[in-house]
N, C-alpha and C positions, 0 to 999 in steps of 0.2 A: 532470503529467512532467514535460511538453513546455515549457511555465512551467518549473516552479522548474528546468530544465535550464538555460533560455534566461535563468534569470537569474543562476544561476551560470558561465555562459560569461561574462557582463558583465560581473562582481565580479574574479572571480578569470584568465579571460581565455581564449580559441579554443582552445586546446595542452594542456584541461583531458580524461581522463574523466569521462562522466558515467554512474552505472552508476542504475538507481531500483532500489530495494527495498520492498517490496509485498507484502499479502496473496494478492492477487490472481494469479490465472496466467493471466489474461486480457490486461493486462498487457504478456503477453511480445509477443503476436498485435499485437492496439494498438502495440509502439513499432517492429515495423516497418513497418505502416500508416499510419500518423500522427505520429510522429515525423521523419522523412525524413533519420535520421540523429543525427537532435539527441541521442538517449540514446542509449550507444553498448553498455551491457547493461542487460536486467531481471534481480532474482534475487528468487524467491517467498523470503518469511521462512521454508518452509522448508528451501529449499538453504542459504541461508543458519546457518541451525539445522547443519544435513546438513555447511556446509564451517568450522566452527567447535568440529563436534563431532569432526571427520576429523583437524584444528588440532591436538587440543587446548585448544584454546582456551573457557574458563569465563567468561560474564558475568559473572557476579557478582565475579571478582575483577578489575574497571575498578570502581576510585571515582567516586561520581558527583557530580558536578562541578556542575549545577544547568545545564549546556548548551543543555540543550531544550528548548522550546517544548512548551506544552501542544496538542493532546489527546495526553499521552502512549501505547506502543505497546500498550499490555495492551488494553488495549479498544478498537483498529483493528484488532487480530485476530479478531472477529469480525466484523468489516465485510464478507465475503464470501457468511456462511454468510445465509442467509433469516430477514429481521429487523435483520442487523445492523446494515443502516446506523440502521435509528430506533434500535436500542440506540446508536450514538453518536452518532444527535443529543442523546438523552434524549430518546426521543416515544416515545408505546406505540401497537402497532395498538390499532382500535378497531368494533369488528366489528359493536356497536349500532346510530350513525351513520352508521357507511362516512365517515369524514373520514380514516378512517389502515387502510389492507388491503393485505396482504402479498400478491402472487399472485408464481408462479414455476413452469417447467417447460416442456417444450415446447408448445405446439396440437396437436394429436393430429388428424388427416386421416379 
């Protein structure tokens, strides 16, 4: 998030507004704690969909001109879900070997 903000400001100038959009709500807090003002706003995909809905914007109406590099947003949407990171990387959990194991949740006391 910060690296991309720095690239954008370097390439486009310091007077731009940088908005990060992603699946993870934790980026909102991270943008406050770690970006030192380099990212002006953070939207989750759900918030972006809601904004589009309220304004009557249909993503399907826009022509795909192939300007985006992979990985495409479709698979990225599973990133914050348990196992999503492995899936986006094309990896699978292996409980028998223990090479890749998914752990989640809070430790109970």
